[in-house]
C-alpha positions as CSV (number, residue, x, y, z in Angstrom):
1,X,96.6,48.2,77.6
2,X,93.8,47.1,79.9
3,X,93.1,43.4,79.8
4,X,90.0,43.3,82.0
5,X,91.5,40.6,84.2
6,X,90.4,37.6,82.0
7,X,93.7,36.8,80.2
8,X,92.7,38.9,77.3
9,X,95.4,40.2,74.9
10,X,95.2,43.3,72.7
11,X,92.0,44.7,71.4
12,X,91.9,42.4,68.5
13,X,92.4,39.2,70.4
14,X,88.8,38.0,70.4
15,X,87.8,39.9,67.3
16,X,90.4,38.2,65.1
17,X,91.7,35.2,67.0
18,X,88.4,33.5,67.9
19,X,87.0,33.5,64.3
20,X,90.4,32.2,63.1
21,X,90.3,29.3,65.6
22,X,87.2,28.1,63.9
23,X,89.3,27.0,60.9
24,X,90.4,24.1,63.0
25,X,87.3,22.0,63.1
26,X,86.9,18.4,63.9
27,X,88.2,16.2,61.0
28,X,87.1,12.6,61.1
29,X,90.2,10.5,61.6
30,X,89.9,6.8,62.3
31,X,90.9,5.8,65.8
32,X,91.2,9.4,67.1
33,X,89.0,11.6,69.2
34,X,88.9,15.3,68.8
35,X,88.7,17.6,71.8
36,X,89.4,21.3,72.4
37,X,89.9,23.7,75.2
38,X,88.3,22.5,78.5
39,X,87.0,19.4,76.8
40,X,90.6,18.3,76.4
41,X,91.4,19.0,80.0
42,X,88.4,17.0,81.2
43,X,89.0,14.1,78.7
44,X,92.7,13.8,79.7
45,X,92.1,14.1,83.5
46,X,92.5,10.3,84.1
47,X,96.0,10.4,82.6
48,X,97.3,13.5,84.3
49,X,100.2,13.6,86.7
50,X,98.5,15.0,89.8
51,X,101.8,16.4,91.1
52,X,102.2,18.6,88.1
53,X,100.2,21.8,88.3
54,X,100.4,23.3,84.8
55,X,97.7,22.6,82.3
56,X,96.8,24.0,78.9
57,X,93.6,24.2,76.9
58,X,94.6,23.6,73.2
59,X,92.6,25.1,70.4
60,X,92.3,21.5,69.1
61,X,93.7,18.1,69.9
62,X,93.4,14.7,68.4
63,X,93.8,11.9,70.9
64,X,94.4,8.4,69.7
65,X,91.8,6.0,71.1
66,X,94.5,4.0,72.8
67,X,95.8,7.2,74.5
68,X,99.3,6.6,73.1
69,X,99.5,9.8,70.9
70,X,98.1,13.3,71.1
71,X,98.3,15.9,68.3
72,X,98.0,19.4,69.6
73,X,96.9,22.2,67.2
74,X,97.3,25.8,68.3
75,X,95.9,28.6,66.1
76,X,97.7,32.0,66.0
77,X,96.3,35.0,64.2
78,X,98.3,38.0,63.5
79,X,98.0,40.5,60.6
80,X,100.6,43.1,61.6
81,X,103.6,43.4,63.9
82,X,102.7,42.5,67.4
83,X,103.4,40.0,70.2
84,X,101.5,36.9,69.0
85,X,104.6,35.8,67.0
86,X,106.5,35.3,70.3
87,X,104.1,32.6,71.3
88,X,105.6,30.4,68.6
89,X,108.8,30.3,70.6
90,X,107.1,28.8,73.6
91,X,105.9,25.8,71.7
92,X,109.0,23.6,72.6
93,X,108.5,24.3,76.3
94,X,104.7,23.7,76.1
95,X,105.4,20.4,74.3
96,X,107.7,19.3,77.2
97,X,105.1,20.5,79.8
98,X,102.4,18.3,78.1
99,X,104.7,15.3,78.2
100,X,105.3,15.9,81.9
101,X,101.7,16.4,82.7
102,X,100.6,13.3,80.9
103,X,103.6,10.9,81.1
104,X,103.7,7.9,78.9
105,X,101.8,9.6,76.1
106,X,103.5,10.9,73.0
107,X,102.7,14.5,72.2
108,X,103.1,16.2,68.8
109,X,102.6,20.0,68.3
110,X,101.5,22.1,65.3
111,X,100.5,25.6,64.7
112,X,97.8,26.8,62.3
113,X,98.9,30.3,61.4
114,X,97.1,33.2,59.8
115,X,98.0,34.1,56.2
116,X,100.1,37.1,57.3
117,X,102.8,34.7,58.8
118,X,103.4,33.2,55.4
119,X,104.5,36.5,53.9
120,X,107.0,37.3,56.7
121,X,110.5,36.2,55.8
122,X,111.8,37.3,59.2
123,X,110.4,34.1,60.7
124,X,112.2,31.7,58.4
125,X,114.9,31.1,61.0
126,X,112.3,30.5,63.7
127,X,110.5,28.0,61.5
128,X,113.7,26.2,60.7
129,X,114.6,25.8,64.4
130,X,111.1,24.8,65.5
131,X,110.8,22.3,62.7
132,X,114.1,20.7,64.0
133,X,112.2,20.3,67.3
134,X,109.3,18.6,65.4
135,X,107.0,21.5,65.6
136,X,104.8,21.6,62.4
137,X,103.2,24.6,60.7
138,X,99.9,24.8,58.7
139,X,98.3,28.0,57.4
140,X,94.8,29.1,57.4
141,X,93.3,31.3,54.7
142,X,90.3,33.5,54.3
143,X,87.4,31.9,52.4
144,X,86.0,35.1,51.2
145,X,82.8,34.5,53.2
146,X,81.7,36.4,56.3
147,X,80.1,35.1,59.5
148,X,77.4,37.0,61.2
149,X,76.9,36.3,64.9
150,X,73.8,37.8,66.6
151,X,73.7,37.9,70.4
152,X,72.1,39.9,73.2
153,X,73.7,41.8,76.0
154,X,72.4,41.8,79.6
155,X,70.0,44.6,78.9
156,X,68.5,42.8,75.9
157,X,70.2,44.9,73.3
158,X,71.1,43.1,70.1
159,X,74.8,42.7,69.4
160,X,76.0,42.0,65.8
161,X,79.4,40.6,65.2
162,X,80.7,40.3,61.6
163,X,83.9,38.4,61.0
164,X,85.8,36.8,58.1
165,X,85.6,33.1,57.7
166,X,88.8,31.0,57.6
167,X,89.7,27.5,56.6
168,X,92.8,25.3,56.6
169,X,93.9,22.4,54.6
170,X,92.3,19.5,56.5
171,X,94.0,16.9,54.3
172,X,97.4,18.2,55.4
173,X,96.4,18.0,59.0
174,X,94.9,14.5,58.6
175,X,98.1,13.3,56.8
176,X,100.2,14.7,59.7
177,X,98.2,12.8,62.2
178,X,97.7,9.6,60.2
179,X,101.4,9.2,59.3
């Protein structure tokens, strides 16, 4: 598999994963600020341990305005057997790395998983162990709508991208953060 040197995964990584990540949108939660990807890294820079090199760009993060608590949301899309599922197992390590990178801040970690995960009984043991480590799971679902993205390549040719639309239960996420 060729990855084109940009951290890309399989051929469906951007096709499926990026539209799915849009199901985690900013929810207005009192006393919290929402940031994602590089916005998070920049926003948290004043609190980082400069001697700690690792950094991550979460799909979404809610940071309490007093900087005492951060709730990380990672979206994982999979619709058949593959390697995305293995990323669930790294969550405990990532949680510890966040805590080391930004000492003195409480971190909480959750996944928003594609509907396929909900039907796979083989992960029940994983979910049990990860829940014991305070990793939380939410599930996205297709809305039945499609999104059309129109862009232009370098030569000026029109590129059309059609993808399904997803949503998650924002009330469940808000309750998790507001508890």
